[in-house]
C-alpha positions in Angstrom: 8.4 -39.1 -28.1 11.2 -40.9 -26.1 10.7 -41.8 -22.5 13.0 -43.0 -19.8 12.4 -46.6 -21.1 14.1 -45.7 -24.4 17.4 -45.2 -22.7 19.9 -48.1 -22.4 20.3 -47.6 -18.6 19.6 -45.2 -15.9 23.1 -43.7 -16.0 22.1 -41.6 -19.0 19.0 -40.2 -17.2 21.1 -39.8 -14.0 23.7 -37.7 -15.8 21.1 -35.3 -17.1 19.1 -34.9 -13.8 22.3 -34.7 -11.8 23.5 -31.8 -13.9 20.1 -30.1 -13.7 20.1 -30.5 -9.9 23.6 -29.0 -9.7 22.5 -26.1 -11.9 19.6 -25.5 -9.6 21.9 -25.0 -6.7 24.4 -23.0 -8.7 21.8 -20.4 -9.7 20.9 -19.8 -6.1 24.6 -19.7 -5.2 25.3 -16.7 -7.5 22.1 -14.8 -6.7 23.9 -12.7 -4.1 27.4 -12.2 -5.6 30.3 -11.1 -3.4 32.5 -9.7 -6.1 35.0 -8.2 -3.6 35.5 -11.5 -1.9 38.3 -13.4 -3.7 37.4 -16.6 -1.8 33.8 -16.4 -3.1 35.0 -15.8 -6.6 37.4 -18.8 -6.5 34.7 -21.0 -5.0 32.2 -20.0 -7.7 34.8 -20.5 -10.4 35.4 -24.1 -9.2 31.7 -24.7 -9.0 31.3 -23.4 -12.5 34.1 -25.7 -13.9 32.6 -28.7 -12.1 29.1 -27.9 -13.5 30.5 -27.5 -17.0 32.0 -31.0 -16.8 28.7 -32.4 -15.6 26.9 -30.6 -18.5 29.5 -32.1 -20.9 28.8 -35.6 -19.5 25.1 -35.1 -19.8 25.5 -33.9 -23.4 27.5 -37.0 -24.3 24.9 -39.3 -22.7 22.2 -38.0 -25.0 24.0 -39.4 -28.0 21.8 -37.7 -30.6 18.5 -38.9 -29.2 17.0 -35.6 -28.1 17.9 -32.6 -30.2 16.0 -30.1 -28.1 17.8 -31.3 -24.9 21.1 -31.3 -26.7 20.6 -27.7 -27.7 19.6 -26.6 -24.2 22.7 -28.3 -22.7 24.9 -26.7 -25.3 23.5 -23.3 -24.3 24.1 -24.1 -20.7 27.7 -25.0 -21.4 28.2 -21.8 -23.5 26.8 -19.7 -20.7 28.9 -21.4 -18.1 32.0 -20.7 -20.2 31.1 -17.0 -20.5 30.5 -16.9 -16.7 33.9 -18.6 -16.0 35.6 -16.0 -18.3 33.8 -13.2 -16.5 34.9 -14.4 -13.1 38.5 -14.8 -14.2 38.6 -11.2 -15.5 37.1 -8.0 -14.4 33.8 -9.1 -13.0 30.8 -6.8 -13.4 27.6 -7.4 -11.3 25.4 -6.5 -14.3 27.0 -9.1 -16.5 26.8 -11.7 -13.8 23.1 -11.0 -13.3 22.4 -11.3 -17.0 24.2 -14.7 -17.1 22.4 -15.9 -14.0 19.0 -15.0 -15.5 20.0 -16.9 -18.7 21.0 -19.9 -16.7 17.7 -19.7 -14.8 15.7 -19.7 -18.1 17.8 -22.6 -19.4 17.2 -24.6 -16.2 13.5 -24.2 -16.5 13.6 -25.1 -20.2 15.5 -28.3 -19.6 13.4 -29.1 -16.5 10.2 -29.0 -18.6 11.7 -31.5 -21.1 13.0 -33.7 -18.3 9.5 -33.9 -16.8 7.9 -34.5 -20.2 10.3 -37.4 -20.8 9.8 -38.6 -17.2 13.6 -38.9 -16.8 13.6 -38.0 -13.1 10.8 -40.4 -12.2 12.6 -43.7 -12.3 15.5 -42.5 -10.1 13.6 -42.7 -6.9 14.9 -39.3 -5.8 13.3 -36.0 -5.0 11.6 -34.5 -8.0 13.5 -31.6 -9.6 11.8 -28.3 -8.4 11.2 -25.1 -10.2 13.4 -22.2 -9.4 12.0 -19.7 -6.9 14.7 -17.1 -6.5 14.4 -14.3 -3.9 12.2 -11.6 -5.3 11.1 -8.9 -2.8 9.2 -7.1 -5.5 7.1 -10.2 -6.0 6.5 -10.5 -2.3 5.4 -6.9 -2.0 3.1 -7.3 -5.0 1.7 -10.5 -3.5 0.7 -8.7 -0.3 -0.4 -5.5 -2.1 -2.7 -7.2 -4.7 -4.4 -9.2 -1.9 -5.1 -6.1 0.2 -6.4 -4.2 -2.8 -8.8 -6.9 -3.8 -10.1 -7.3 -0.3 -10.5 -3.5 0.2 -12.2 -3.1 -3.2 -14.7 -5.9 -2.5 -15.4 -4.7 1.1 -15.7 -1.0 0.4 -16.4 -0.4 -3.3 -17.6 -3.2 -5.5 -20.9 -5.1 -5.3 -21.0 -8.8 -6.2 -22.2 -8.1 -9.7 -19.6 -5.4 -10.3 -16.8 -7.7 -9.0 -17.9 -10.6 -11.2 -18.1 -8.3 -14.3 -14.7 -6.9 -13.7 -13.1 -10.2 -12.9 -14.7 -11.9 -16.0 -13.3 -9.2 -18.3 -9.8 -9.3 -16.7 -9.7 -13.1 -16.7 -10.7 -13.2 -20.4 -7.9 -10.7 -21.2 -5.3 -12.8 -19.3 -6.4 -16.0 -21.0 -6.1 -14.3 -24.3 -2.5 -13.2 -23.5 -1.7 -16.8 -22.3 -2.9 -18.2 -25.6 -1.4 -15.6 -27.9 2.1 -15.7 -26.3 2.3 -19.5 -27.2 2.2 -18.6 -30.8 4.8 -15.8 -30.7 8.2 -16.2 -28.9 8.8 -12.5 -29.4 5.5 -11.5 -27.8 6.1 -14.0 -25.0 9.6 -12.4 -24.3 8.0 -9.0 -24.3 5.3 -10.0 -21.8 7.8 -11.8 -19.5 10.7 -9.4 -19.7 9.0 -6.0 -20.1 5.5 -6.3 -18.6 5.9 -8.8 -15.8 9.7 -8.9 -15.6 10.0 -7.4 -12.1 7.8 -10.1 -10.5 7.9 -13.1 -12.9 9.6 -16.4 -12.0 11.8 -18.2 -14.5 9.4 -21.1 -15.2 6.5 -18.7 -16.0 8.2 -18.0 -19.3 7.1 -21.5 -20.4 4.1 -22.0 -18.1 0.9 -20.2 -17.3 1.6 -17.1 -15.3 0.7 -17.1 -11.6 -1.5 -14.0 -12.1 -3.7 -16.0 -14.4 -4.1 -18.8 -11.9 -4.9 -16.1 -9.2 -7.5 -14.5 -11.3 -9.2 -17.8 -12.1 -9.3 -18.7 -8.4 -10.6 -15.2 -7.5 -13.3 -15.4 -10.2 -14.4 -18.9 -9.2 -14.6 -18.2 -5.4 -16.3 -14.8 -5.8 -19.0 -16.7 -7.7 -19.6 -19.4 -5.1 -18.4 -18.3 -1.6 -19.6 -15.5 0.8 -17.7 -12.3 0.9 -16.0 -12.9 4.3 -14.9 -16.4 3.2 -13.4 -15.1 0.0 -11.5 -12.3 1.6 -10.1 -14.7 4.2 -8.9 -16.9 1.4 -7.2 -14.0 -0.4 -5.5 -12.7 2.8 -4.2 -16.2 3.6 -2.5 -16.4 0.3 -1.4 -12.7 0.3 0.4 -12.9 3.6 1.1 -16.5 4.2 2.9 -17.3 0.9 5.5 -14.5 0.9 6.2 -15.0 4.7 6.7 -18.8 4.1 9.0 -18.1 1.2 11.2 -15.7 3.2 11.3 -17.9 6.4 11.9 -21.1 4.3 15.0 -19.6 2.8 16.3 -18.2 6.0 15.6 -21.1 8.4 14.3 -23.9 6.2 16.9 -26.6 6.8 14.4 -29.2 8.0 12.2 -30.3 5.1 8.6 -31.5 5.5 7.7 -32.3 1.9 10.1 -32.2 -1.0 11.6 -28.7 -1.0 9.1 -27.3 1.5 10.4 -26.7 5.0 9.0 -26.8 8.5 10.0 -23.2 9.1 8.2 -22.0 5.9 5.0 -23.9 6.7 4.9 -22.7 10.3 5.6 -19.1 9.2 2.7 -19.4 6.7 0.4 -20.6 9.4 1.3 -17.9 11.8 1.1 -15.1 9.3 -2.2 -16.4 7.9 -3.6 -16.7 11.5 -2.7 -13.2 12.5 -4.1 -11.6 9.3 -7.3 -13.6 9.6 -7.9 -12.6 13.2 -7.3 -8.9 12.3 -9.6 -9.1 9.3 -12.4 -10.9 11.2 -12.1 -8.3 14.0 -13.1 -5.7 11.5 -15.4 -7.6 9.2 -17.3 -9.7 11.8 -17.1 -7.7 15.0 -20.1 -9.4 16.6 -18.6 -12.9 16.1 -17.8 -14.7 19.3 -14.0 -14.6 20.0 -13.7 -18.4 20.4 -15.6 -19.0 17.1 -13.5 -16.4 15.4 -10.2 -18.0 16.6 -11.4 -21.5 15.6 -12.3 -20.3 12.1 -8.9 -18.5 11.8 -6.9 -21.5 13.0 -8.7 -24.0 10.7 -8.6 -21.8 7.6 -4.9 -20.9 8.2 -4.0 -24.6 8.7 -5.9 -25.5 5.5 -4.0 -22.8 3.6 -0.6 -23.9 5.0 -1.3 -27.6 4.2 -2.4 -26.6 0.7 0.8 -24.6 0.2 2.9 -27.5 1.5 1.4 -30.1 -0.9 0.6 -28.0 -4.0 2.9 -29.4 -6.8 1.1 -29.9 -10.1 -1.4 -27.1 -9.7 -0.1 -23.6 -9.0 -0.6 -22.6 -5.3 -1.9 -19.2 -6.4 -5.0 -21.1 -7.4 -5.2 -23.9 -4.8 -4.6 -21.8 -1.7 -7.4 -19.3 -2.1 -9.8 -22.0 -3.4 -9.1 -24.3 -0.4 -8.9 -21.5 2.2 -12.1 -19.7 1.0 -13.9 -23.0 0.6 -13.1 -24.0 4.2 -14.0 -20.5 5.5 -17.4 -20.7 3.8 -18.5 -23.2 6.4 -18.5 -20.4 9.0 -20.1 -17.6 6.9 
């Protein structure tokens, strides 16, 4: 396998990563199309043309060294050409959405290969991030599944019942993860038809966030007290979606890579509020000062974990860290 050291100079790696970074911004730019705004259409058309030239430069820099990367860049150029044609004619929102989704998949495909080849590492710049487009369905699902798990464990399931149910469900999800690696068609069916409404683009090629969540839930159910586990789940359920929404709306000042100060503060506040509400019901005899201290520290631990989670999915790390910290109180 080639690495960055196999390239004659950093200009070749720079051309590819620069194109990928521009593609990342472009996908977000067309997420909320304004098809009745001629200025917006002209701006996107120019952006599309510039990105096409960058892709062509990146394609030329590969010089036959990486067939998979070449094919991915060719697909990007073809999709950009179709998008440009669409914008210059009678633009339909459905077609634009389809092309945007294809560009999202292609970005994630090329990002995986760039990271495997370590082409973005020697540049001394911010690491290329995964796409996390606005998805209100995912946010609602995030909150809903956390609440359902907490209510079931508090009101219905015993520890043994919960472990049995989680063990079976986790085994099914692991089986799906393994089987979809051997069948592209089955993978497309799961991603597009089963999880399509809540899935993120990179989960087509990586372990689904739900599998990470189930693994964390199973682990922490086994080793932490009920109250600590429920706090960890609620911190993730409410903190993560609120951080995502706040970060996109007000997240101009960055704290760590693409994570913003606004998003981190929003995570902490949302987690703190839900922890206080939960503890008020679950631990009514607990002293208010002790309750507040536990909520503050657990929320801060969750926010810090969300901020720095990079290589391990935060649907695993946040509940594990938050529940682990909470277990010192319960």
